[in-house]
C-alpha positions as CSV (number, residue, x, y, z in Angstrom):
1,X,-1.5,25.8,-23.8
2,X,-3.5,28.1,-21.6
3,X,-4.4,27.9,-17.9
4,X,-8.0,26.8,-18.6
5,X,-6.5,23.6,-20.2
6,X,-4.9,22.4,-17.0
7,X,-6.4,19.2,-15.6
8,X,-6.6,18.9,-11.8
9,X,-7.0,15.3,-10.7
10,X,-8.5,15.7,-7.2
11,X,-11.2,13.0,-7.0
12,X,-9.2,9.8,-6.3
13,X,-10.8,8.0,-3.2
14,X,-8.5,7.9,-0.1
15,X,-8.5,4.1,0.0
16,X,-7.3,3.9,-3.6
17,X,-4.8,6.6,-3.1
18,X,-3.2,4.9,-0.1
19,X,-3.0,1.6,-1.9
20,X,-0.9,3.0,-4.8
21,X,1.3,5.0,-2.4
22,X,2.1,1.8,-0.6
23,X,2.9,0.0,-3.8
24,X,5.0,3.0,-5.0
25,X,7.0,3.0,-1.8
26,X,7.6,-0.7,-1.8
27,X,8.8,-0.6,-5.4
28,X,11.2,2.3,-4.5
29,X,12.6,0.3,-1.6
30,X,13.2,-3.0,-3.4
31,X,14.5,-1.3,-6.6
32,X,17.0,1.0,-4.9
33,X,20.0,-1.3,-5.2
34,X,19.5,-1.3,-9.0
35,X,18.7,2.4,-9.4
36,X,21.4,4.9,-10.6
37,X,21.9,7.7,-8.1
38,X,21.5,10.4,-10.7
39,X,21.1,13.3,-8.2
40,X,24.2,12.2,-6.1
41,X,22.0,11.9,-3.0
42,X,23.7,10.2,-0.1
43,X,20.6,9.5,2.0
44,X,18.8,6.2,1.3
45,X,15.5,7.5,2.7
46,X,15.6,10.5,0.4
47,X,16.4,8.3,-2.6
48,X,13.5,6.0,-1.7
49,X,11.3,9.0,-1.4
50,X,12.3,10.4,-4.8
51,X,11.7,7.1,-6.6
52,X,8.3,6.7,-4.8
53,X,7.3,10.2,-5.8
54,X,7.7,9.3,-9.5
55,X,5.7,6.1,-9.1
56,X,2.9,7.9,-7.2
57,X,2.5,10.4,-10.1
58,X,2.5,7.5,-12.6
59,X,-0.2,5.6,-10.6
60,X,-2.4,8.7,-10.2
61,X,-2.3,9.3,-13.9
62,X,-3.0,5.6,-14.6
63,X,-6.1,5.7,-12.4
64,X,-7.2,9.0,-14.1
65,X,-6.8,7.3,-17.6
66,X,-8.8,4.3,-16.5
67,X,-11.6,6.4,-15.1
68,X,-11.9,8.4,-18.3
69,X,-11.6,5.5,-20.8
70,X,-8.3,6.8,-22.1
71,X,-6.7,3.9,-23.8
72,X,-3.2,4.1,-22.3
73,X,-1.1,0.9,-21.9
74,X,1.1,0.8,-18.8
75,X,1.6,-2.9,-18.8
76,X,3.6,-3.0,-22.0
77,X,6.2,-0.7,-20.4
78,X,6.4,-2.4,-17.0
79,X,9.8,-3.8,-16.0
80,X,11.0,-5.9,-13.1
81,X,12.6,-4.1,-10.1
82,X,16.1,-5.2,-11.0
83,X,16.1,-3.6,-14.5
84,X,16.0,-0.1,-16.0
85,X,12.7,1.6,-16.7
86,X,12.2,2.3,-20.4
87,X,9.0,4.3,-20.8
88,X,5.9,4.7,-18.7
89,X,3.0,4.0,-21.0
90,X,1.9,4.0,-24.7
91,X,-1.0,6.1,-26.1
92,X,-2.0,7.2,-29.5
93,X,0.8,5.2,-31.1
94,X,3.5,7.0,-29.0
95,X,5.6,5.8,-26.1
96,X,5.5,8.3,-23.3
97,X,7.6,9.4,-20.3
98,X,5.8,11.1,-17.5
99,X,8.0,14.0,-16.3
100,X,6.5,14.8,-12.9
101,X,7.9,17.5,-10.5
102,X,6.8,18.6,-7.1
103,X,5.9,22.2,-6.3
104,X,5.5,24.2,-3.1
105,X,2.6,26.5,-2.2
106,X,0.0,27.0,0.5
107,X,-3.5,25.6,0.1
108,X,-4.5,22.7,-2.1
109,X,-4.1,24.6,-5.4
110,X,-1.4,27.0,-6.6
111,X,-2.2,30.7,-5.9
112,X,-0.5,33.8,-7.3
113,X,1.0,32.0,-10.3
114,X,-0.2,29.9,-13.2
115,X,0.3,26.2,-13.5
116,X,0.8,26.8,-17.2
117,X,3.9,28.9,-16.3
118,X,5.6,25.9,-14.6
119,X,8.7,24.5,-16.3
120,X,8.6,21.2,-18.2
121,X,12.0,19.6,-17.4
122,X,14.0,16.7,-18.9
123,X,17.3,16.0,-17.2
124,X,20.3,17.0,-19.3
125,X,23.1,17.1,-16.8
126,X,25.6,15.3,-19.0
127,X,25.9,13.5,-22.3
128,X,23.9,10.3,-22.1
129,X,21.3,11.8,-19.7
130,X,17.6,11.5,-20.4
131,X,17.4,14.3,-22.9
132,X,19.9,12.6,-25.2
133,X,17.7,9.6,-25.3
134,X,14.5,11.5,-26.2
135,X,14.3,9.8,-29.6
136,X,15.1,6.3,-28.5
137,X,12.2,3.9,-28.9
138,X,11.8,0.8,-26.9
139,X,8.3,-0.4,-27.6
140,X,7.5,-2.2,-30.8
141,X,5.0,-0.6,-33.3
142,X,5.2,2.9,-31.8
143,X,5.6,5.9,-34.1
144,X,7.8,8.1,-31.8
145,X,8.4,9.2,-28.3
146,X,6.6,11.9,-26.2
147,X,6.8,13.6,-22.8
148,X,3.9,14.4,-20.5
149,X,4.5,17.1,-17.9
150,X,2.7,16.8,-14.6
151,X,3.1,18.3,-11.1
152,X,2.1,17.6,-7.6
153,X,2.3,19.6,-4.4
154,X,5.2,18.5,-2.2
155,X,4.7,20.6,0.8
156,X,3.2,23.9,2.1
157,X,5.2,27.1,1.4
158,X,4.5,30.0,3.7
159,X,6.7,33.1,3.8
160,X,9.4,31.2,1.9
161,X,9.4,28.4,4.6
162,X,8.4,24.8,3.7
163,X,6.2,22.7,5.9
164,X,6.4,18.9,6.2
165,X,6.7,16.9,3.0
166,X,3.6,15.0,2.0
167,X,5.4,11.7,2.2
168,X,7.7,10.5,5.0
169,X,9.7,7.2,4.6
170,X,10.0,5.1,7.8
171,X,12.6,2.3,7.9
172,X,14.3,1.0,10.9
173,X,18.1,1.0,11.4
174,X,18.3,-2.7,10.7
175,X,16.2,-2.3,7.5
176,X,18.5,0.6,6.5
177,X,21.6,-1.5,6.9
178,X,20.0,-4.3,5.0
179,X,19.1,-2.1,2.0
180,X,22.6,-0.4,2.1
181,X,24.3,-3.8,2.0
182,X,22.4,-4.6,-1.2
183,X,23.3,-1.2,-2.7
184,X,26.9,-1.8,-1.8
185,X,26.7,-5.1,-3.7
186,X,24.9,-4.0,-6.8
187,X,25.8,-0.2,-7.0
188,X,22.8,0.8,-8.9
189,X,23.6,-1.5,-11.8
190,X,20.6,-3.3,-13.6
191,X,20.8,-7.1,-13.7
192,X,20.3,-9.5,-16.5
193,X,18.4,-11.9,-14.3
194,X,16.5,-11.8,-11.0
195,X,19.1,-11.4,-8.3
196,X,16.8,-12.4,-5.4
197,X,13.1,-13.2,-4.9
198,X,10.7,-10.6,-3.8
199,X,9.5,-13.0,-1.1
200,X,13.0,-13.3,0.4
201,X,13.5,-9.5,0.3
202,X,10.2,-8.7,2.1
203,X,10.7,-11.5,4.7
204,X,14.1,-9.9,5.5
205,X,12.5,-6.5,5.8
206,X,9.7,-7.8,8.0
207,X,12.2,-9.5,10.3
208,X,14.2,-6.3,10.7
209,X,11.4,-3.8,11.5
210,X,7.9,-2.6,10.9
211,X,6.1,-3.1,7.6
212,X,4.7,0.4,7.8
213,X,7.2,2.0,5.5
214,X,5.7,5.5,5.1
215,X,3.5,8.2,6.5
216,X,1.2,10.2,4.2
217,X,0.6,13.7,5.4
218,X,-1.9,14.6,2.7
219,X,-2.9,13.4,-0.8
220,X,-1.5,15.9,-3.4
221,X,-3.6,16.4,-6.5
222,X,-2.0,15.5,-9.9
223,X,-1.8,18.5,-12.2
224,X,-1.7,17.4,-15.9
225,X,-0.4,20.2,-18.1
226,X,1.4,20.1,-21.5
227,X,2.9,17.4,-23.6
228,X,5.7,17.3,-26.3
229,X,6.8,15.0,-29.1
230,X,9.7,15.5,-31.6
231,X,7.9,18.4,-33.3
232,X,8.6,20.4,-30.1
233,X,12.2,19.4,-29.2
234,X,13.6,22.5,-30.9
235,X,11.8,24.7,-28.4
236,X,13.7,23.3,-25.4
237,X,16.6,25.2,-23.9
238,X,19.1,24.3,-21.2
239,X,18.6,25.9,-17.8
240,X,21.1,25.2,-15.0
241,X,23.8,26.6,-12.8
242,X,26.0,27.5,-15.7
243,X,23.5,28.4,-18.3
244,X,22.3,31.8,-19.4
245,X,18.9,33.0,-18.3
246,X,16.8,31.5,-21.1
247,X,13.1,32.3,-21.6
248,X,13.1,35.4,-19.5
249,X,12.0,37.6,-22.4
250,X,10.3,35.0,-24.5
251,X,7.3,34.4,-22.2
252,X,7.9,36.3,-19.0
253,X,8.6,40.0,-19.6
254,X,6.4,41.0,-16.6
255,X,8.4,39.0,-13.9
256,X,11.5,37.0,-13.4
257,X,10.7,33.4,-14.1
258,X,13.6,31.9,-12.3
259,X,16.7,33.0,-10.4
260,X,20.0,31.2,-9.7
261,X,20.7,30.6,-6.0
262,X,24.2,30.8,-4.6
263,X,24.3,27.0,-4.5
264,X,23.6,26.9,-8.3
265,X,20.1,25.7,-7.9
266,X,17.3,27.4,-9.9
267,X,14.4,29.0,-8.0
268,X,11.3,29.2,-10.2
269,X,8.4,31.4,-9.5
270,X,9.6,32.7,-6.1
271,X,10.1,29.3,-4.5
272,X,7.2,27.4,-6.1
273,X,9.7,25.1,-7.8
274,X,13.4,24.3,-7.4
275,X,15.8,22.5,-9.7
276,X,19.3,21.3,-8.8
277,X,20.7,20.2,-12.2
278,X,20.8,21.3,-15.8
279,X,17.6,20.4,-17.7
280,X,16.3,20.8,-21.2
281,X,13.5,23.1,-20.3
282,X,10.3,24.6,-21.7
283,X,7.5,26.6,-20.0
284,X,4.5,24.3,-20.4
285,X,2.5,27.2,-21.8
286,X,4.6,26.9,-25.0
287,X,3.3,23.3,-25.5
288,X,0.0,21.7,-26.5
289,X,-2.1,20.6,-23.6
290,X,-2.8,17.0,-22.8
291,X,-6.5,18.1,-22.8
292,X,-6.2,19.0,-26.5
293,X,-5.7,15.3,-27.3
294,X,-9.0,14.4,-25.6
295,X,-11.2,17.5,-25.8
296,X,-14.3,15.6,-24.8
297,X,-12.9,15.5,-21.3
298,X,-14.2,19.0,-20.9
299,X,-17.7,17.6,-20.6
300,X,-17.2,14.1,-19.2
301,X,-14.2,14.3,-16.9
302,X,-14.1,11.9,-13.9
303,X,-11.8,12.0,-10.8
304,X,-10.8,15.5,-11.8
305,X,-11.7,18.9,-13.2
306,X,-10.6,21.4,-15.7
307,X,-9.1,24.6,-14.2
308,X,-11.2,27.6,-15.2
């Protein structure tokens, strides 16, 4: 794909944006006791934030699809808060995962680098991680699986220093203790039946503190880039703390695409993007664009624009 196939979703009304952020944060809070701590993060607030970030991207894409009459089906993939998510949506006979990552830059759009040079990542930290399940199908009557790679701005980046994150989680000490007690009980394990009612959970949360669970500093745009199905799996290569510097001469002879920090993290595009774990990776420029599936969007796009 090329840079002029990037879709920037920047037209979602504030009221609608706030509604799905609230829903995303609430889902992240109630599902935390049943969510595997894949990144080995100790802080409950950070784990809530990370889950909410994924749901925010999914919701923004869902709204974009609805506005543009793209026949995606999210309901068929929806799961209760106490079970494991399978896929995010179906479209064109495929079941899709949205792989969204947050990037850092000044201004509302990326400057100095191309969105099409950002990495598409699928976690591959260990055997049994998401990359190993790339061909597993969970939805009846689908032909295969696919990934959609999207990005959102997480915070400003000025002189290698990050500003405030766009989303801040606010829970009281009593709410924190309540959520932690449930995590200690369920340890991130999905359940075969509903362990407690949503009504009970939110009543307990309300009794223990404010129901304003977040602050939204700004509304990041959703950047829709490339997509991949099994025809493209062979192009992915592992990048991580102990992997060799893949792709540096395949696509980026004119600059260093990523560097390894002393901590083992990968620093892509001079701090625009960071990754802490090994991923199956591909520069999205090596993939077909999502726009190529719906070329009529170039003339009829709603809630967004094509990057020219």
